[in-house]
C-alpha positions in Angstrom: 0.0 0.0 0.0 2.7 2.5 1.0 4.8 1.6 -2.1 1.7 2.2 -4.3 1.0 5.5 -2.6 4.5 6.8 -3.0 4.7 5.9 -6.7 1.3 7.4 -7.6 1.8 10.5 -5.6 5.1 11.1 -7.4 3.9 10.2 -10.9 0.6 12.0 -10.7 2.2 15.2 -9.3 5.0 15.3 -11.9 2.8 14.6 -14.8 0.4 17.3 -13.8 3.1 19.8 -13.1 4.8 19.1 -16.5 1.4 19.6 -18.2 0.0 22.6 -16.1 3.3 24.5 -15.5 5.5 23.9 -18.6 6.9 27.4 -18.3 8.8 26.3 -15.2 10.9 23.9 -17.3 13.5 24.4 -20.0 16.5 22.8 -21.7 18.4 22.8 -18.4 15.8 20.5 -16.9 16.2 18.2 -19.9 19.9 17.9 -19.2 19.3 17.3 -15.5 16.8 14.5 -16.2 19.1 12.9 -18.8 21.8 12.8 -16.1 19.4 11.1 -13.7 18.6 8.5 -16.4 22.3 7.8 -16.9 22.9 7.5 -13.1 20.1 5.0 -12.7 21.0 3.1 -15.9 17.7 4.0 -17.6 17.7 4.0 -21.4 16.3 7.2 -23.0 16.1 9.0 -26.3 18.5 11.8 -26.9 16.8 15.2 -27.0 17.8 15.6 -30.6 15.1 13.1 -31.5 12.4 15.5 -30.5 13.6 18.3 -32.7 15.7 21.4 -32.0 14.3 24.8 -31.2 13.3 26.5 -34.4 13.3 30.2 -35.3 9.6 30.3 -35.8 8.8 27.6 -33.4 9.2 26.0 -30.1 9.8 27.8 -26.8 11.9 26.0 -24.3 8.9 24.9 -22.3 7.1 23.5 -25.4 10.3 21.6 -26.2 10.5 20.2 -22.7 6.9 18.9 -22.7 7.4 17.3 -26.1 10.6 15.8 -24.8 8.8 14.5 -21.7 6.1 12.7 -23.8 8.9 11.0 -25.9 10.7 10.0 -22.6 7.5 8.9 -20.7 8.6 5.2 -20.4 12.0 6.3 -19.1 10.2 8.5 -16.5 8.1 5.6 -15.4 11.3 3.6 -14.6 12.8 6.6 -12.9 9.8 7.1 -10.7 9.9 3.3 -9.8 13.5 3.6 -8.7 12.8 6.7 -6.6 9.8 4.9 -5.1 12.0 2.0 -4.0 14.5 4.3 -2.3 11.8 6.3 -0.5 10.0 3.1 0.6 13.2 1.7 1.9 13.6 4.8 4.1 10.0 5.1 5.3 9.6 1.4 6.0 12.2 1.7 8.8 10.3 4.5 10.5 7.5 3.0 12.5 6.1 6.3 13.7 5.6 7.4 10.1 4.0 4.0 9.3 1.6 4.4 12.2 0.6 7.8 11.0 0.2 6.6 7.5 -1.9 3.6 8.5 -4.1 5.6 10.9 -4.9 8.0 8.0 -5.6 5.1 5.7 -7.9 3.5 8.3 -9.9 6.7 8.6 -10.3 6.8 4.9 -11.5 3.2 4.7 -13.9 3.8 7.6 -15.4 6.9 5.9 -15.6 5.3 2.5 -17.4 2.1 1.6 -14.7 0.8 -0.7 -13.5 -2.6 0.8 -14.5 -5.4 -1.6 -17.0 -7.9 -0.1 -14.6 -10.8 -0.4 -12.1 -9.1 1.8 -14.6 -7.8 4.4 -15.4 -9.3 7.7 -18.9 -9.3 9.2 -18.4 -6.0 10.9 -17.2 -4.3 7.7 -13.5 -4.3 8.5 -10.8 -6.2 6.6 -10.6 -9.9 7.2 -7.5 -11.2 9.0 -5.1 -13.0 6.6 -4.6 -16.7 7.6 -0.9 -16.4 8.0 2.0 -14.0 7.5 4.2 -15.1 4.6 7.8 -16.2 5.3 9.3 -13.3 3.3 7.2 -10.8 5.2 8.0 -12.3 8.6 11.7 -12.0 7.7 11.3 -8.4 6.6 9.5 -7.4 9.9 11.9 -9.4 12.0 15.0 -7.7 10.6 13.5 -4.2 10.5 12.6 -4.6 14.2 16.0 -6.2 15.1 14.3 -9.3 16.5 13.0 -7.3 19.5 9.6 -6.3 20.8 9.1 -2.8 19.5 7.3 -1.8 22.8 9.5 -3.2 25.6 12.6 -4.0 23.5 12.6 -7.6 24.8 14.9 -9.9 22.8 12.9 -12.3 20.7 15.7 -13.8 18.7 15.7 -17.1 20.7 19.5 -16.7 21.2 19.3 -15.5 24.8 15.9 -17.1 25.7 14.1 -19.9 24.0 10.7 -19.3 25.6 9.8 -16.1 23.8 6.8 -16.0 21.5 6.8 -13.7 18.5 3.7 -11.9 17.4 3.3 -10.1 14.1 0.9 -7.4 15.3 -1.1 -4.9 13.3 -0.1 -1.4 14.4 -3.6 -0.2 13.5 -5.8 -3.2 14.5 -8.1 -4.7 12.0 -11.0 -3.9 14.2 -10.1 -0.2 13.8 -10.0 -0.6 10.0 -6.3 -1.4 9.8 -5.0 -3.4 6.9 -2.9 -6.6 6.4 -0.4 -4.5 4.4 3.3 -5.1 5.3 3.7 -1.5 6.4 1.1 -2.1 9.1 2.9 -5.0 10.8 5.3 -4.9 13.8 7.0 -7.4 16.1 5.7 -7.7 19.7 6.3 -10.1 22.6 3.5 -12.1 24.1 2.9 -9.7 27.0 2.8 -6.5 24.9 0.6 -8.1 22.3 -1.9 -9.2 25.0 -1.8 -5.7 26.5 -2.3 -3.9 23.2 -4.9 -6.3 21.7 -7.3 -4.8 19.2 -8.2 -1.8 21.2 -5.7 0.8 20.2 -3.3 1.8 17.5 0.3 2.2 18.7 3.9 1.3 18.0 7.3 1.7 19.7 9.5 4.7 18.9 12.7 3.4 20.4 15.3 2.2 17.8 18.5 0.4 18.5 21.6 2.6 17.8 23.7 1.8 14.8 26.9 2.0 16.9 
């Protein structure tokens, strides 16, 4: 969900800005975007392919927008790469994820858009049967194998009697989702205390050094 949101926010904004405010762009912007394509290894068509500025003809902004239309597939790839980088940063920030998922829950609650096959009897999203192995691994490594609330070690290295819970930051009962960005690692005690009554996460992070 977050990945989709980042990409569409970026792509919709840039397309609209290129179309509505073309006077803000000129040949210097073309050079900057070409350099970005090169750095990301994205193929593109040289600006000579869209024609040069003519005496009777194209202003810089008109040339830029024509160039953008020719390069649209390259921009799609560029936005995908930027989305991956932004997602990588934001996925590590649980406070941001809580804020994002709380806003999403409010939107889902106010708008009847959840498909019937994914909806429980009370109108919220059904719980998924299990958390896939790839997602368990992602959450485990992001949260450093610790309960995000009390920082208890859940790795099994120091204690073998710890139970891991992959908890919804925003509970399903409060219109939370099963999206990866809404999951966190909790110990048995903190999971029981939190339950499905409140939306919360831990804001303490292990230091890098």
